[in-house]
C-alpha positions as CSV (number, residue, x, y, z in Angstrom):
1,M,75.5,-14.1,24.3
2,K,72.3,-15.9,25.0
3,L,69.3,-13.9,25.8
4,L,67.1,-15.4,28.3
5,L,63.6,-14.2,28.3
6,S,61.7,-14.3,31.6
7,T,58.2,-15.7,31.7
8,G,56.9,-12.1,32.0
9,A,58.5,-11.1,28.8
10,I,57.1,-14.0,27.0
11,A,53.7,-13.3,28.4
12,G,54.0,-9.6,27.3
13,I,55.0,-10.6,23.7
14,A,52.0,-13.0,23.6
15,V,49.6,-10.4,24.8
16,G,51.1,-7.9,22.3
17,A,50.7,-10.4,19.5
18,V,47.1,-11.1,20.4
19,A,46.3,-7.5,20.7
20,A,47.8,-6.9,17.3
21,V,45.7,-9.6,15.8
22,L,42.6,-8.3,17.4
23,L,43.4,-4.8,16.2
24,V,43.9,-6.1,12.6
25,I,40.4,-7.9,12.9
26,A,38.8,-4.8,14.3
27,I,40.2,-2.6,11.5
28,W,39.0,-5.1,8.9
29,A,35.5,-5.3,10.5
30,I,35.2,-1.6,10.5
31,S,36.4,-1.3,6.9
32,A,33.9,-4.1,5.8
33,C,31.0,-2.3,7.5
34,N,31.9,1.0,5.9
35,K,32.2,-0.8,2.5
36,F,28.8,-2.3,2.8
37,V,27.3,1.0,3.9
38,R,28.8,2.7,0.8
39,M,27.6,-0.1,-1.5
40,K,24.1,0.0,-0.1
41,T,23.9,3.7,-0.4
42,Q,25.2,3.5,-4.0
43,C,22.3,0.9,-4.7
44,E,19.9,3.2,-3.2
45,E,21.1,6.1,-5.2
46,A,20.9,4.0,-8.4
47,F,17.3,3.0,-7.6
48,S,16.4,6.6,-7.0
49,N,17.7,7.5,-10.3
50,I,15.4,4.9,-11.9
51,D,12.5,6.5,-9.8
52,I,13.3,9.9,-11.5
53,F,13.0,8.5,-14.9
54,L,9.9,6.5,-14.0
55,K,8.4,9.7,-12.6
56,K,9.2,11.6,-15.8
57,R,7.5,8.8,-17.8
58,F,4.6,8.5,-15.4
59,D,4.0,12.3,-15.8
60,L,4.3,12.1,-19.6
61,I,1.9,9.2,-20.1
62,P,-1.4,11.0,-19.3
63,N,-0.4,13.7,-21.9
64,L,0.4,11.1,-24.5
65,V,-2.7,9.2,-23.8
66,E,-5.0,12.3,-24.1
67,T,-3.3,13.3,-27.3
68,V,-3.8,9.9,-28.9
69,K,-7.2,9.3,-27.5
70,G,-8.9,11.9,-29.6
71,Y,-7.5,10.2,-32.8
72,M,-8.0,6.6,-31.9
73,K,-11.4,5.7,-30.4
74,H,-11.0,2.0,-31.2
75,E,-7.7,1.7,-29.1
76,S,-9.6,2.5,-25.8
77,E,-8.7,-0.9,-24.4
78,T,-5.0,-0.4,-24.8
79,L,-5.2,3.2,-23.4
80,K,-7.2,1.8,-20.4
81,S,-4.5,-0.8,-19.7
82,I,-1.9,1.8,-19.7
83,T,-3.8,4.0,-17.3
84,E,-4.4,1.0,-14.9
85,A,-0.6,0.0,-15.1
86,R,0.2,3.6,-14.3
87,A,-2.0,3.5,-11.3
88,G,-0.3,0.3,-10.2
89,V,3.1,2.1,-10.4
90,A,1.8,5.0,-8.2
91,S,0.7,2.5,-5.5
92,A,3.8,0.4,-5.5
93,S,6.1,0.6,-2.5
94,G,9.5,-1.0,-2.0
95,A,12.0,-1.9,-4.6
96,A,10.7,-5.3,-5.6
97,E,7.1,-4.1,-5.9
98,K,8.1,-1.1,-7.9
99,I,10.1,-3.3,-10.3
100,V,7.1,-5.5,-11.0
101,A,4.7,-2.5,-11.4
102,E,7.2,-0.8,-13.7
103,A,7.5,-3.9,-15.8
104,K,3.7,-4.0,-16.2
105,L,3.7,-0.4,-17.2
106,S,6.4,-1.0,-19.8
107,Q,4.5,-3.9,-21.2
108,A,1.3,-1.8,-21.5
109,I,3.2,1.0,-23.2
110,K,4.5,-1.6,-25.8
111,G,0.9,-2.5,-26.5
112,L,0.4,1.0,-27.7
113,N,1.7,0.2,-31.3
114,I,0.4,3.0,-33.4
115,V,1.0,3.2,-37.1
116,V,1.0,6.9,-37.6
117,E,0.5,6.6,-41.3
118,N,-3.0,5.3,-40.5
119,Y,-3.6,8.6,-38.5
120,P,-2.4,11.5,-40.7
121,D,-3.8,14.1,-38.4
122,L,-2.0,12.5,-35.4
123,K,1.2,12.3,-37.6
124,A,0.9,16.0,-38.1
125,N,0.2,16.9,-34.5
126,S,3.3,18.7,-33.1
127,N,2.3,17.9,-29.5
128,F,2.2,14.2,-30.2
129,I,5.6,14.4,-32.0
130,D,7.1,16.2,-29.1
131,L,5.6,13.7,-26.6
132,Q,6.8,10.8,-28.8
133,S,10.4,12.2,-28.7
134,Q,10.2,12.8,-25.0
135,L,9.1,9.2,-24.4
136,K,11.9,7.8,-26.5
137,G,14.4,9.9,-24.7
138,I,13.0,8.8,-21.2
139,E,13.0,5.2,-22.2
140,S,16.7,5.4,-23.3
141,E,17.6,7.1,-20.0
142,L,15.7,4.6,-18.0
143,A,17.5,1.7,-19.7
144,N,20.8,3.2,-18.8
145,A,19.6,3.8,-15.2
146,R,18.5,0.2,-14.8
147,R,21.9,-1.1,-16.2
148,Y,23.6,1.1,-13.5
149,Y,21.3,-0.1,-10.7
150,N,21.8,-3.8,-11.8
151,A,25.6,-3.2,-11.7
152,T,25.5,-1.7,-8.3
153,A,23.1,-4.4,-7.1
154,R,25.3,-7.2,-8.5
155,Q,28.4,-5.6,-6.7
156,F,26.6,-5.4,-3.5
157,N,25.0,-8.8,-3.7
158,S,28.5,-10.4,-4.5
159,G,30.0,-8.5,-1.5
160,I,27.5,-9.8,1.0
161,K,27.9,-13.4,-0.1
162,S,31.8,-13.4,-0.3
163,F,33.6,-15.0,2.6
164,P,34.7,-13.5,5.2
165,A,32.8,-10.5,4.4
166,L,29.5,-12.3,4.7
167,I,30.1,-12.6,8.5
168,I,29.8,-8.8,8.7
169,A,26.9,-8.6,6.3
170,R,25.0,-11.1,8.3
171,A,25.7,-9.2,11.4
172,M,24.3,-6.1,9.7
173,H,21.3,-8.0,8.6
174,L,21.9,-7.1,4.9
175,E,19.8,-8.7,2.2
176,A,20.4,-9.1,-1.4
177,Q,19.1,-6.3,-3.6
178,P,16.6,-7.3,-6.4
179,Y,17.5,-6.8,-10.1
180,F,15.5,-5.3,-12.9
181,E,14.9,-8.4,-15.0
182,L,12.6,-9.3,-17.8
183,D,9.5,-11.2,-16.7
184,D,8.6,-12.3,-20.1
185,P,11.1,-14.0,-22.5
186,A,9.4,-12.3,-25.5
187,E,10.7,-8.9,-24.2
188,R,14.2,-10.1,-24.9
189,K,13.4,-9.7,-28.7
190,N,13.9,-6.4,-30.4
191,V,10.6,-4.4,-30.4
192,K,9.5,-2.4,-33.3
193,V,8.0,0.8,-31.9
194,E,5.9,2.7,-34.5
195,F,4.0,5.9,-34.0
């Protein structure tokens, strides 16, 4: 038995097929938008975690500088550069600017290479020992937070550059997130920190 389809039936099937395709595209677009919102929020949260550790370090530095200052009169230039770099972090706004300012502060802190044996009174100072321990802990937590942020930024950046999702990313005006990277190749080497 042959089934003859009328022109109206064929038109109905065609309209239904087009509607199904449009529905699939709409669902995909909504899903892609939601995915980008989640990924962007994850990047912002990861950067916020870095800010928390930077704030802890930022608050710890004046105490460390004041403790060391009394013992090391000749290291005033190093202590001055740390104070200036700290002020730069305080005035930074935006992720890219904060990344640059934080890198300068990290470099300034590395310049404070104190050999504790040369300062027996400092070595015995319990406040200095506590501050030294806190700084090491914060630096470790900060390194972990940076790794996490870079992983979320990599995922986000890959997502907004992948086809066909980049169509939605461009429509949403999404831009790549900056990475925490080393500015100086010398920073890739192991650093010996002595207090």
